[in-house]
Structures are given as structure tokens and as C-alpha cells.
C-alpha positions in Angstrom: -178.1 -13.4 -116.6 -176.4 -12.7 -113.2 -178.1 -15.5 -111.3 -177.1 -18.0 -114.0 -173.4 -16.8 -113.8 -173.6 -17.2 -110.0 -174.9 -20.7 -110.3 -172.2 -21.6 -112.7 -169.5 -20.3 -110.3 -171.1 -22.3 -107.5 -171.0 -25.4 -109.6 -167.3 -24.9 -110.3 -166.4 -24.8 -106.5 -165.2 -28.0 -104.9 -167.9 -29.7 -102.8 -167.2 -31.4 -99.4 -169.2 -33.1 -96.7 -168.1 -32.2 -93.2 -166.2 -35.4 -92.8 -164.5 -34.9 -96.2 -163.5 -31.4 -95.3 -162.0 -32.5 -92.0 -160.2 -35.3 -93.6 -158.8 -33.0 -96.2 -157.6 -30.6 -93.5 -155.9 -33.5 -91.7 -154.1 -34.7 -94.9 -153.0 -31.1 -95.5 -151.5 -30.8 -92.0 -149.9 -34.2 -92.2 -148.2 -33.3 -95.5 -147.2 -29.7 -94.8 -146.1 -29.9 -91.1 -143.1 -31.6 -89.6 -143.7 -35.1 -88.3 -141.8 -34.3 -85.1 -140.9 -31.0 -83.5 -139.6 -29.5 -80.2 -141.6 -27.0 -78.2 -140.7 -25.2 -75.0 -143.5 -23.7 -72.9 -145.3 -23.8 -69.5 -147.5 -26.7 -68.7 -150.8 -25.4 -67.3 -153.5 -27.3 -65.4 -152.3 -30.9 -66.0 -155.2 -33.4 -65.4 -155.1 -37.2 -65.6 -158.1 -38.8 -67.4 -158.3 -42.5 -67.8 -154.6 -42.8 -67.6 -153.9 -40.0 -70.1 -152.4 -36.7 -69.2 -154.1 -33.6 -70.5 -152.7 -30.1 -70.1 -152.3 -26.7 -71.9 -149.0 -25.5 -73.3 -148.6 -21.7 -73.1 -145.8 -19.2 -73.9 -147.7 -16.3 -72.4 -149.1 -15.1 -75.7 -150.8 -18.2 -77.0 -152.0 -21.6 -75.9 -152.6 -25.0 -77.3 -154.0 -28.2 -75.9 -151.5 -31.1 -75.3 -151.9 -34.8 -74.4 -149.6 -37.6 -73.3 -151.3 -40.9 -73.9 -151.1 -43.5 -71.1 -148.7 -45.7 -73.1 -146.3 -42.7 -73.5 -146.8 -41.5 -69.9 -145.5 -44.8 -68.6 -142.2 -44.3 -70.3 -141.7 -40.7 -69.1 -139.4 -39.9 -66.2 -141.1 -36.6 -65.5 -144.7 -35.5 -64.9 -145.2 -31.7 -64.8 -147.0 -29.7 -62.1 -149.1 -26.7 -62.8 -146.8 -23.9 -64.1 -143.7 -26.0 -64.7 -141.6 -25.2 -67.7 -141.3 -28.2 -70.0 -139.4 -29.2 -73.2 -141.6 -31.4 -75.3 -140.9 -33.6 -78.3 -144.3 -33.8 -80.0 -146.3 -34.1 -83.2 -149.7 -32.7 -84.2 -152.8 -34.7 -83.4 -155.8 -33.8 -85.5 -159.2 -35.4 -84.8 -161.1 -35.3 -88.1 -164.5 -36.1 -86.5 -164.4 -32.8 -84.5 -161.7 -30.8 -86.4 -159.9 -30.7 -83.1 -156.1 -30.0 -83.1 -153.8 -30.7 -80.2 -150.1 -31.5 -79.5 -149.4 -35.2 -78.9 -146.4 -35.6 -76.5 -143.8 -38.1 -77.5 -141.2 -37.2 -74.8 -141.2 -34.5 -72.1 -138.6 -33.2 -69.7 -138.5 -30.3 -67.3 -136.9 -27.1 -68.6 -133.8 -25.6 -67.1 -135.8 -22.9 -65.4 -138.0 -25.5 -63.7 -135.0 -27.5 -62.5 -133.3 -24.5 -61.0 -136.5 -23.3 -59.4 -137.0 -26.6 -57.7 -133.4 -26.7 -56.7 -133.7 -23.3 -55.0 -136.9 -24.3 -53.2 -135.5 -27.4 -51.7 -132.2 -25.7 -50.9 -133.9 -22.9 -49.0 -136.1 -25.4 -47.0 -133.2 -27.6 -46.0 -131.0 -24.7 -45.2 -133.6 -23.4 -42.8 -133.5 -26.7 -41.0 -129.7 -26.7 -40.7 -129.1 -29.7 -42.9 -126.6 -27.8 -45.0 -124.5 -26.5 -42.0 -120.8 -26.9 -42.2 -120.6 -28.3 -38.7 -122.7 -31.3 -39.8 -120.0 -32.4 -42.3 -118.0 -35.4 -41.1 -114.4 -36.3 -41.9 -113.7 -39.0 -44.5 -111.8 -42.1 -43.3 -108.1 -41.8 -43.8 -107.5 -45.4 -45.0 -110.8 -47.1 -45.8 -110.9 -50.8 -46.1 -114.4 -51.0 -47.6 -116.6 -48.5 -49.4 -119.9 -48.5 -51.3 -120.4 -47.1 -54.8 -123.9 -46.0 -55.6 -124.2 -45.4 -59.3 -125.7 -46.6 -62.6 -124.7 -50.2 -63.6 -123.2 -50.6 -66.2 -121.8 -47.1 -66.9 -118.6 -45.3 -67.9 -118.7 -43.6 -64.5 -118.6 -47.0 -62.7 -115.7 -48.2 -64.9 -113.7 -45.0 -64.1 -114.5 -45.4 -60.4 -113.3 -49.0 -60.2 -110.2 -48.4 -62.3 -109.2 -45.4 -60.2 -109.9 -47.3 -56.9 -107.7 -50.2 -58.0 -104.9 -47.9 -58.9 -104.9 -45.9 -55.8 -105.8 -48.3 -53.0 -106.2 -51.9 -54.2 -106.6 -53.2 -50.7 -110.0 -51.5 -50.3 -113.1 -53.7 -50.9 -115.7 -52.1 -53.2 -119.4 -52.7 -52.8 -121.2 -51.7 -56.0 -124.9 -50.8 -55.4 -126.8 -50.1 -58.6 -129.2 -47.1 -58.6 -131.1 -45.2 -61.3 -129.4 -41.8 -61.9 -132.0 -40.0 -64.0 -135.8 -39.4 -64.1 -138.5 -39.7 -61.4 -136.7 -42.5 -59.5 -136.3 -41.0 -56.0 -138.2 -43.9 -54.3 -135.7 -46.5 -55.6 -132.7 -44.4 -54.4 -134.2 -43.8 -51.0 -134.9 -47.5 -50.7 -131.2 -48.2 -51.2 -130.2 -45.7 -48.5 -132.7 -47.3 -46.1 -131.1 -50.7 -46.6 -127.6 -49.3 -46.1 -128.7 -47.7 -42.8 -129.6 -51.2 -41.6 -126.7 -53.2 -42.9 -123.7 -50.9 -43.3 -122.0 -52.4 -40.1 -122.6 -55.9 -41.2 -121.1 -55.2 -44.6 -118.2 -53.3 -43.1 -118.8 -50.1 -45.2 -116.8 -47.1 -43.9 -117.8 -44.5 -46.6 -120.3 -44.1 -49.4 -119.8 -42.6 -52.9 -122.9 -41.3 -54.7 -121.8 -40.8 -58.3 -123.3 -40.0 -61.7 -121.5 -39.1 -65.0 -121.9 -36.0 -67.1 -125.1 -34.8 -68.6 -127.3 -31.7 -68.8 -128.4 -29.9 -65.7 -131.9 -31.2 -66.4 -130.6 -34.8 -66.4 -129.3 -34.3 -62.9 -132.6 -33.1 -61.5 -133.2 -36.3 -59.6 -130.4 -35.3 -57.2 -132.3 -32.2 -56.2 -134.9 -34.4 -54.5 -135.8 -33.4 -51.0 -136.3 -37.1 -50.0 -132.9 -38.1 -51.3 -131.3 -35.2 -49.5 -132.8 -36.3 -46.2 -131.6 -39.8 -46.8 -128.0 -38.5 -47.3 -128.4 -36.4 -44.1 -129.5 -39.5 -42.1 -126.8 -41.8 -43.5 -124.7 -43.1 -40.6 -121.5 -43.2 -42.6 -119.6 -40.3 -44.4 -121.0 -39.6 -47.8 -119.1 -38.1 -50.8 -120.8 -37.0 -54.0 -119.4 -36.9 -57.6 -122.3 -35.8 -59.8 -122.0 -34.5 -63.3 -119.4 -31.9 -64.2 -117.4 -29.4 -62.1 -120.0 -26.6 -62.5 -123.0 -28.8 -61.7 -124.2 -28.3 -58.1 -127.2 -30.3 -56.8 -129.0 -30.5 -53.5 -127.3 -33.8 -52.8 -123.9 -32.1 -53.2 -124.9 -29.5 -50.6 -126.0 -32.1 -48.0 -123.2 -34.6 -48.5 -120.1 -34.6 -46.2 -117.9 -33.9 -49.2 -118.6 -32.8 -52.7 -116.2 -33.7 -55.6 -116.4 -32.2 -59.0 -116.7 -35.6 -60.9 -117.0 -39.3 -60.0 -113.3 -39.9 -60.5 -112.5 -36.9 -58.3 -114.6 -38.4 -55.6 -112.5 -41.6 -55.5 -109.3 -39.5 -55.6 -110.5 -37.6 -52.6 -111.6 -40.7 -50.6 -108.8 -43.2 -51.3 -105.1 -42.5 -50.6 -102.5 -43.1 -53.3 -100.7 -46.3 -52.3 -97.5 -45.4 -54.3 -97.4 -42.0 -52.6 -97.9 -43.6 -49.2 -95.2 -46.2 -49.9 -92.8 -43.4 -50.7 -93.7 -41.5 -47.6 -93.1 -44.6 -45.5 -89.7 -45.2 -47.2 -88.7 -41.6 -46.5 -89.9 -41.8 -42.9 -87.8 -45.0 -42.5 -84.7 -43.3 -43.8 -85.4 -40.4 -41.4 -85.8 -42.6 -38.3 -82.8 -44.7 -39.3 -80.6 -41.5 -39.6 -82.1 -40.3 -36.3 -81.3 -43.5 -34.5 -77.8 -43.6 -35.9 -77.2 -40.0 -34.8 -78.5 -40.8 -31.3 -76.3 -43.9 -31.1 -73.3 -42.0 -32.2 -73.9 -39.4 -29.6 -74.1 -42.1 -27.0 -70.9 -43.6 -28.2 -69.1 -40.3 -28.2 -70.3 -39.5 -24.7 -69.4 -42.9 -23.5 -65.9 -42.6 -25.0 -65.4 -39.3 -23.3 -66.5 -40.6 -19.9 -64.9 -44.1 -20.1 -62.2 -43.8 -22.7 -61.9 -47.5 -23.0 -62.0 -49.7 -26.2 -64.0 -52.3 -24.3 -67.0 -50.1 -23.8 -66.8 -49.0 -27.5 -66.9 -52.6 -28.6 -69.9 -53.3 -26.3 -71.8 -50.4 -27.8 -70.9 -51.5 -31.3 -72.2 -55.0 -30.6 -75.4 -53.5 -29.3 -75.7 -51.5 -32.5 -75.1 -54.5 -34.6 -77.7 -56.5 -32.7 -80.3 -53.7 -33.1 -79.5 -53.4 -36.8 -79.8 -57.2 -37.2 -83.2 -57.1 -35.4 -84.3 -54.2 -37.7 -83.3 -56.2 -40.8 -85.2 -59.3 -39.6 -88.3 -57.2 -39.1 -88.0 -55.8 -42.6 -87.6 -59.3 -44.1 -90.5 -60.6 -42.1 -92.7 -57.7 -43.3 -91.7 -58.5 -46.9 -92.3 -62.3 -46.4 -95.9 -61.9 -45.2 -96.8 -59.2 -47.8 -99.8 -60.3 -50.0 -97.9 -58.7 -52.9 -95.1 -61.3 -52.5 -97.7 -64.1 -52.8 -99.3 -62.4 -55.8 -95.9 -62.2 -57.6 -95.5 -66.0 -57.1 -98.8 -66.6 -58.9 -101.2 -66.8 -56.0 -104.5 -64.9 -56.0 -107.2 -64.0 -53.5 -110.7 -65.3 -54.2 -113.7 -63.3 -52.9 -117.4 -63.9 -53.1 -119.9 -61.4 -54.5 -120.3 -60.1 -50.9 -116.6 -59.4 -50.7 -115.7 -62.3 -48.3 -112.5 -64.2 -48.8 -113.0 -67.8 -50.1 -111.0 -70.1 -47.8 -112.7 -73.4 -48.8 -115.5 -74.9 -50.9 -118.0 -74.6 -48.1 -121.2 -72.7 -49.2 -120.0 -72.5 -52.8 -122.0 -74.0 -55.6 -122.1 -74.2 -59.4 -123.0 -70.9 -61.0 -121.7 -68.7 -58.1 -119.8 -65.6 -59.1 -116.4 -65.0 -57.5 -113.6 -62.5 -58.1 -109.9 -63.3 -58.3 -107.6 -60.5 -57.2 -104.3 -60.7 -59.1 -101.2 -58.5 -58.8 -102.3 -56.1 -61.6 -106.1 -56.3 -61.4 -109.0 -58.7 -60.8 -111.0 -61.3 -62.7 -114.7 -62.0 -62.5 -115.3 -65.8 -62.5 -118.2 -68.2 -62.6 -118.0 -71.6 -60.9 -118.7 -74.3 -63.5 -117.5 -77.3 -61.6 -115.6 -78.2 -58.4 -113.5 -81.3 -57.7 -112.5 -81.9 -54.1 -108.8 -82.7 -53.6 -106.9 -85.2 -51.4 -106.6 -82.7 -48.6 -110.4 -82.3 -48.3 -111.3 -81.2 -44.8 -107.7 -80.2 -43.9 -106.6 -76.6 -43.3 
């Protein structure tokens, strides 16, 4: 009787082939587990095989196999080294044929511990070579006429930089140089620095601003690059950094000649305030005017005491009037030749993309981009057509 009962029980059990069992397990995992999840662990023994990255994720107590397919790997800005902490966006990958389970990487970034560890390693190395020494820091130009902005284009950081520069020192030409500001892009940034080393004099650049808007400390890891730090150290012109937030310190900040808390603060530190300078000049003018009047009065008083004649007094007064007339003419002349006066009358200054002033139609063609500097800002224009006037060829 017992064998018959056992046989009946066996007949009531669900029956699977190996393939059916594995497929059932896969369906169960797919239905019961989150389609996407976040995992923070250490990446161990990463290996590239046929374009795919295989490695082991470990938290010290357990491990699981992980893979980043070649198509995903091409989009990633970060590839871990053995032992690096990583933050992975992933899903489960179950191979029914072998009942094999792994983590499929959808996105991957270095963890904060990895970023800080690399920062310290590069900092210690460069510090030992003297690249962070204070005596290597150069002074920023007092009144720069041309600067370069290295940042992401377009970006809110660039908009703030240009707006602040226009407000503070509108006479300064701005060379915008697009660079990547996140991910494994140090080669592109180093290439830009190498070009600037060769052409900064030709472009008339007097200072360089390396800027990047806010983000997590992990997002700023590109500026901990040793290669980028060495490019900044070799740069022939003073360099100022404005990267991230006030509390964010990168290796680039340590090597630069001046570190500002934010991109906007970098422009404020580099460019003087034209309104403040105008007020200072006005006050200095009043001071010198008063000084000259006092000196003249002393001379007059002394002359009266020595000569006591009205004729000498008249002579001195005429000299004073002549000097004041000359001073007034100089002030009027300065006002007459001021570009601001021309701008108020409706004129503007045209510049090419390279920042050169457009004096005539030579070398211009349809489709060229030019900028028009007005009294309260600038316009970006495209040449659609050009009609030569009657004064063609005349200055």
C-alpha cells in the first residue's frame, strides 16, 4: 500500500525538464525582483573580454558576478580598476541555459571613497614634486584685455560667466573654449591646454578660467586628473579655477594660480568692477584738483607776500585760468573719444568669432558669425548678404 501512495504523491508533483525549470526560475525572478536597482560595492578583478567588461562586486561579506556589455561600456564615463568602489545602476541577468545569475550594469560611477582616495594619491605625488608650492602661484593681471573661458558649452556656468564679465569689465575680450567637464575626458582637456600653450600669444590671452558648475564630488572627479594638473602647472598664463561649490576642492584647484569658490566668483576675482574703478578715478580727480588748487593758492599767497603787487596776482590768476582751461579741454577730449559716447549715438563695434574688430568687408562671407557690441550688451549675428556701398575701397 505504501509504494502505491508514494507513486501517487510523485504523480501529483509538477514535472519539469531542465530547460523548463530554468525558464520558470527566470520568470519568477523577473516578476518578483525590481527591474532596476542601485548597488554600492567594490569592483574586483575587472577583465575585458570581446569588448565586454566582467568583474566581481563585493561588499566584504558576499560577492556576485557583474557584466557591462560593450554597448553599455561605450557610454560609460568611468571604468573601474581592481578594488575601486563603485555605484552601479543595474538589473539581474539570468541565463536560463546554465541557470547562471549575474548583475547587468546599466550605469556605473566611482563611489565617493574612490574619488577621495584618488584625489589624495595625486595630491601627495604632486606635492612631493613641488607643483603645489605657494611660491609657484602667479599674480592675476590687474586689467586684463582678453581672457579664455574653459567650460562646458552650453551651460548655466558659461551664461553666468559671460553675464558677470559683461557687467564688470565690458572692454575685456572673451575667448570661449568648449571642454568636457565630467567623465573620463582628460585627454580632450589636455589637448585644449596644449593648443593654448602654442597660440595664447597670438590670441592675446592674458589669463585663463577653468570653470564647472555645481554637482556631486564624484561628478568633479575629472579635475583630480594628474595629467590635467600637469597641464595647468605648465600653462604659460595665470590660471584661475571656479569648480563646483565652495566646499569642493580638486587637484586642479590646488595647482592653479588662484582658486575661486564658484565659476562666478572666479570672474569676480579676475575682472575689476568698471563702476567702482570709475568712482575711484573720479575721487582721485577731485583729490588732485584740490591738491593743485591748494598748491596754487600757496604760491599766490607767497607771491603776494614777496611782491605785494596786484599785477603779479593778475598774472598768476591768468596762469591758473589757462591751466584750468587746458584741464577742461583734456576732459572734453577724453569724453569725445570714448567708445561709450559712440555707443550712445547708436554705433556698435563688430567683431569676428576670433574677437577681431571688423573694419571692412574684406575676408567676410555669407554665413560668417559676428558679434555686435552695444551699450548694454552684445548681439550674435550671422551674415546673410552684403551690399557694397558707394564708398567702397575708401577709409
